[in-house]
Structure formats: C-alpha cells, structure tokens
N, C-alpha and C positions, 0 to 999 in steps of 0.2 A: 735355685731354681731346680724343681723336682724333675728329674728325669725319668719318662716312662717309655717301655718298650711293649708293644702289643705283639704277641708272637701267636703264629699258626704254622701249619706243615708247609706249606709252599709261598707264602707270601703274596698271593695273588687274588685271594677271596676276602677271608674274613679279617685278617689282621691290618691290610691296609683299609678294609670299611671301617672296623673301630679306630685307626689311626685318623681318619678324618672326620668321623662322627664326632669322636671326642676333641679334636681342633675345632670344630666348628662349635661345640658346646662351649668350650673354656672362652671363645673369641665372645660368642654370645652373652656370656657371665662377665668379660671384661677381664678376665684374670690369664690370657693367652701368654704374657710375659712371664709368668710364674713357673709354666711348664715347658719343656721341650719333650715333643711326642715324636715316636718312630713306630716303624713295625718291621718285624726280621720273620724269616723262615728257621724252621728247625732241620730242614731237609734241602738237599740240591737236585733232587729225582726229576728225571726230564718229565715224567707223567703229571708230574704237578706245575709244569709251565717251566722249570728250572730258572735259577737265579740269573737274575738279569732280564727276565721277562717284565712284561707290563702287566698294569690290572685287571683282573678278567672283566669281559666285557658284560657279565652279569653284575658287577659290584659296581661298573660304571653306570649301567642302568639304573642303580639304585642312587647313586648320586645325582643322576639327571632327574629323576622321579620327584627326589627330594630337596633338590637345589642344594648340595652339599657341596661347597668347593673342594677342590683336591688337587695335588700339584700331578700336572698332565706329565711329567716325567720323571714320577714315580716308578721305579723297577724294584725286582723283589731282591732281597740281602739277605745273606745268611747268619745267623746268630753264630756268635764266637765265643770263647771262652773269657777272653778279655773283656767282652760287654758287661761280664758281672760286676767287674769295677766301675764302668762307665755310667750305668743305671742305676737307679734307685727301686725301680719297680718292674717286674716281668709280667705282664698278664696274658696268660695263654688261653684259648678257645675252648680246648679240651683237654682231657686226662693224658691223652698221648702225648699233646704238646707240654704238658707239665713233665711226664716222664723223660721226652726227647730234653727238655732244658736242663733237669737235674744230671743227663749224662754228659751233656756239653760242659756244663759247669763243673762238674764232678761233685758238687754238693751245692747246698743253698743255707751257708751257715747264719746268713744274716734274714733269712725269711723273706727275700725279695719275690719270690715265684708264688703268683696266685693264679686261680681261676677266674675268669671274667664273672661270671653268672653268680659267685659268691657275693659280689658286690651289690646284687638284687636280692639277696638272702634264698637264692635258689640252688638247689644241689644238683644241677644238671649241665651239660656241656652244650656250647653254641653248635648247631647241627653245620656240618660242611656242606655248603650248596654245590662243591664240586660233584659230589653225590647225589645229593638230593634234587638238586636243579631249583631249590625253593630259597631264592635271595631274598626273598620278603620277609618269610620267617625267620631268617638269620639276622636280617636287618634288626627285625623287632626285638630279637635277642640283645642283640648288640648295644640299642639305644637303652634297653633295661639295665644292662652291666654298665654301660659308660656314667648314665644318669645316678647309679648307685655310687660307681667310684668317685663323680663328681661330690656327692654329699657326704662321702666318708672323706674328702680331702677338704670338707669343709667349705666348697664353693658353690653348692646349691642355692638357687634364688628361690 
C-alpha cells in the first residue's frame, strides 16, 4: 500500500481538499485499496484555524458543489518528524509548505517531498483560498495536480 500525505499550512482548506479529491479519484478508478491517503498541517497557528479544527466552509462548499465525499469528522492534524517514516509521499501545496516540511523532517533523504502541481507539469503553487477567497481556482488546480499524480502512479484511466 502506498501512503500519501497532502500538506498545507493549516490543514483546513487545501490539503483536505486534495485528500478527498484524490480519494474520490482513486475510488472511481477502482484502486482505493492500493492507497492510504491523509492530509496534514505544517503549522498550528491559531490564525489558520488551529490543530483540531474542522474543514473550512469554503472547502466544504466545493465538496458539496462537486459531490465529493469527505469524512465529516476530519480535523486538522499537524505533521511530525515521525511521519517521514510512516508515509511514502508528502505533497505540498506551495513552496512554503515544502520548506516547512524540510524543517520538520530535518531532511528529505528519500526525496519524498513534492509540490502538487509538479504532477501537472506546472511550475506554480496552489493558491491559498484562506487569502484569496477563491476556492474554485484552488479546486481546479488541485484536480489538475491529483490527475497528474494518478497518471504518474499509473492509475489513470
């Protein structure tokens, strides 16, 4: 089983969106039993909702609009150094996430840390809707990145 963690700053907007979009994609591809997928935060800052908080209402709106199933009990969880050995791939939404993952892990000797839109062959970050307020643009970028990831993993139909 391949273990994947999607990572953003607060784990209430982008990373849970990526987690559940990707889970929906692998389910629809019939390969959900091959993957274990979670999402994590690099920070526990209160401004971002804080560890233990629920998914942001804007992300919930995207789930509702596109009929994406999600875990209603999902709470923000902080990434730890120990996670490095537990997961095969850490996918950050922006360069600050990548930098913070390297700080948390101390290093990335197995090259497990990646930027989501690299999988869509785009050298850009997934915009943080906490600041932009535009969850639709974030959703479109996450879908592109997740489709590319699925293709990279050899699961795209």
